[in-house]
Steps between C-alpha positions, in 0.01 A plus 500: 500500500326491841344814647757496777789485251336782309536730809866420520560590126603854419189654353269791494136578449220758519234549768154559338168379639266375222239767589749754383511355146336686211142404395158662454319330785598720794821330599729236363440119518635156386403545137681610178680794664645277761650262242627801306674621815676168534624545142625847597686367801674246274583772253643709787724216615318455829462157677237587762155652506411582861132555592317595814255242636252381239227415760172691508574860608351642804365841589606765246675251291785394734632152418639485856161507661337205319183307594695189386856380509424224254259625224603686196379849450180518297613839368801351326286280278536622149175591325671464166592144576145427606384643161746269322339215693164605359365603836475879422431689178676789338283767660584367846875560452474812273336706777694663780408528869406820691803642677576405861552172680128426562416581139764265370385226735137530380603501136714187542250315729222562243711327236611213724133427579413510136791260422389269773151481350651416167728236649214329687283510193756335271580238771825394333650171607845659528364764737335238717807287512725792576263622779495152650880504501520850651263401781701186579836674497390817682379430854466880558245533212182393687555750784594783261209455268247476785661798674456702178142389464408579859655846451224574238230388748620659826630843579811567696787270586464130579479588873180680430328197331238293670655298791463167326691613197761694702561181700497284184233262622497217241122502449500881441791473247341223315169697483690804375675301228163375371346847500804665348600238245492729194710767677741239615522364141596851377789528739615147413505600132691824577771291668502257215552787249769648725689176511455445127631841407781489761627178361494650154703799616730279703572279194553805279760637748675180498533495124665844542723378794332748725459378864216623722564634855197516719421642843348355819368755750593408859151574640144445375194707522254435778194514271634214284414138415835420654392609856141398480598148393773455761405712802696278743820597319464865600474693821123570506232535760174305519343735246778460257661833553872536553631524852848617380605647166809557296722802455847632555646686799599867508820584302672792333216528246208489746486598866187292548597203280274353233161338597412267210209326667538147345416200718804310633571133444487250781840357414471243776197355323667512158815328635288218652337449157844486325447844349250353259327830432826662394595201292174532308536874457858472372413210277234706318735792465794291373268345257462841338849636547864379463603668826327705764579811712405451863354829616593628845751218556578638849172357618615144430733561795286729719197718456364812675176414685265787574179464716189534284339835545828691544518835336870465402780241508692623810338256740608187311756230585720268300405134480727224375410288196627144429641606166780239489249224544279642231777524238631156579145366434474707181836384374408137570166540323635684186848381474646847512424859601451716196432808705626860522494644851359854531730571800449875499449692820657462849683171485635307792780240500233233529331614174834492325570159637164364384557643142852373476433160651268427207719688246219733400600811304426822684398835351683835464332821382723757339276786602601423861869525437568874513324629804814559713877481485500198721576163328187301434417168344299672210818626335583266208870453603377331821265237334531127526442302176202323651295823486236666284549871445212731410509857387178525698200281582127541441490680841759757394469811298630472149877571482428832324249593763732391777788709374289807467368471866825427689716768669798655325758308708340159410481602138872599505595170656304308234660703222850457642460132557342426164715739306208645311344846441141576578366428154456121498500395870257211413755349258785552752309287754409242246869481393620484866253211565615309191866559561484376859607157612146416607377193312170657427421860387143618488355841400143619469409582135433857615874541563593364168264760345622780720149584636430730797291473810183504303585137397554375857327168573443532868553737786498300834265629761256644250181346347403717196684539175706180511533195271392703195820541286449408138767480236429627153586244223679780306749533789631145440730602210777311321752759619410438859526126455832541328644710777392260766634208309834673448532575864400162618739347259790722604457388857456132407131485591348466149405137421715350238202329334325828411726598204361706221345836419295658786268649243391154398288472819392865533201677351584722204 
């Protein structure tokens, strides 16, 4: 079955980023626990595993502020799998990192460097051949590995580097590659290990008939290999700094709007080049996932442009984007559009038209359904089939946390609509999602577990305390898998091929 056809099947799945998986090395990764979770999804009758972006995270661990839209995250490389390859020893994986984001990074980086030394020392033919193939098939790799290596040599962002490096003068880049060859080799090997482990997980998911749903952020970080290697595709001044930045206008949630600060694409330049940058980006992501969520889909029709240096988003303006031409080109290149449109926010008829012209499923979030007595498109009885319904997303509070924080009138509307008492509101929303006509129903694992606000993944507009949720392996019980399987089966979402005892896939 094609990825596009998968999105039109009645199915359900769980949203959980790999960093939230169990494991002793600070956060989850692509190793044994990821494969065990795929087994668990199969046991629970789920078809989809949705993840956040698997690119290198940015400041404070956000996968939406990445220094690369193409590379795999070094922190998702499994140390256990490197030990199985003979690149680490038992002591390396038996130890645990110091708490905190920086402590975990140091712990993992030390072991990646040790594994690199072991890989270079053994100089295996298979490694050399695979590295050669990776270089040949990944045109982004040279810029990414050099960018990482230069980061170890020069402080600040790339705009603070010496002029010849900032401007990418060929002689300066060639000299840097010679000087930093060992550091470049390290980052090449990290990408090799990421791809190797990803393919192992991807293959394991396929044996369990679990499809992978990825995520492409709309914008990129300014201090990234993406912008440094393609400055003419962004609105930048002569020093490489943005002249305009991304955000959203004032709305009911914020009187001053949201000032994100990402550099904005020069869509005219991208269109002249046949959208080649987007084609390469989507090709990499679709090589990892069966389908992809397009973050902030609204900005494929128009975006909010804010002058650089502004203190809030009120002074911005809307700028039109050639979204129709882009998606025509993408469909021509890939033979289909296996995408889910994150069409949340203030929508215009033009955004609806763009989504519907290319028959992309939109998103509905149940937590948004009960805020007033007015009819709204987040209520399940108003859904179209070509829709993905969520109890909440990674940007929402957990359902239990949401329910405890809303006003009494909203709580009463939710109870009356769902026909449920206070006790198991998370199951009521999961059931409503599964029972709806929407082809795809997704819920964060936190909602299946009934966890409160302490388990929230991200709070938009804040920097600290996000992206840190971890699930305990003991929480993934046979009883939970059986309940999910029964509900998904009742509402004709459980895959027919996963028959059998849920406990067969679940830890004792």
